C-alpha angles and dihedrals in degrees: 000000000000115000112248115243113241112246116242114246106251089215089066088058091055091049089052091050091051092052092048090052092053094044092050100042102029090227137081119256112258096211145010088251092059092048092047091050090051092053094038085237132152111253091225090061089061094048090052090069107022130033094210144359090258091056089056091048091053090048091054093061094039088057091066090053092047093051093047091049092050092050094049093047089051090059102086093191091059091065088073096049125106114266092249092054093046091051092051090048090052090052092052090048089049091054090044090057091051097045095090089053097048095124093046093047092050092058093039097050092043090059100036095051086067091060112078091183093056093045091049094048093045093049090051092048093047093050090051092059121102102221108167092214091062095045115111130185119191140131090289090051091051090052099044103025094090087056091053090246119131109165094175092056090050090049093050092046095049090045090055090051091051089053092052091048091048090050090053093057098034110119098175120123110281088351091282091154089061090057090051091046091053094049097044098042094043090053091047093045094056093044090053098044100040097065135117090232092057090047089054090050091052090047089054090046090054091050092051094047094049090050096045093108090059096045120112116263135171089217 
């Protein structure tokens, strides 16, 4: 029996249209209507997959993370690497996914960095994702996991986002500054987060959170 061809996700098509719009016009679309007119597309088709233009814009960046996570998880050898090495590998894969969209990302990031509301919503959405490559279990996770608090995961996730943003504005030859940024900041990140002092701080945080109902309040 012939193998059925996997259907292409229609959301990918909308992401592609958005990128084409930016690359052609040098600016971001201001509305779904403008994007739909550019693609000669029915507005209802867009709303079938995304509730708003901002939701599509968030999905664009999340796609790079999703692809990098899938690739790293497919590498069986990486499962035995130290967490620091796996994180660095994820960052390089993340940049690799974005390389073909360097011009688009430059324009996109330049505009979106001016929007605190977008940056805030995107950061919250990104931190809510469950990418295996950004998962981290340690003593602090054991202490705070039951409280749904994983500060190391948040640190790794936000660090990955900072790398992608740096890559987008990096004008060095062959993006060599991005490589240096990955190596230096990854080393610093793990030195800062893998310390006894930080573990003690998290232990105190756990104590305070579990006792919050008994804490004094004017309310």
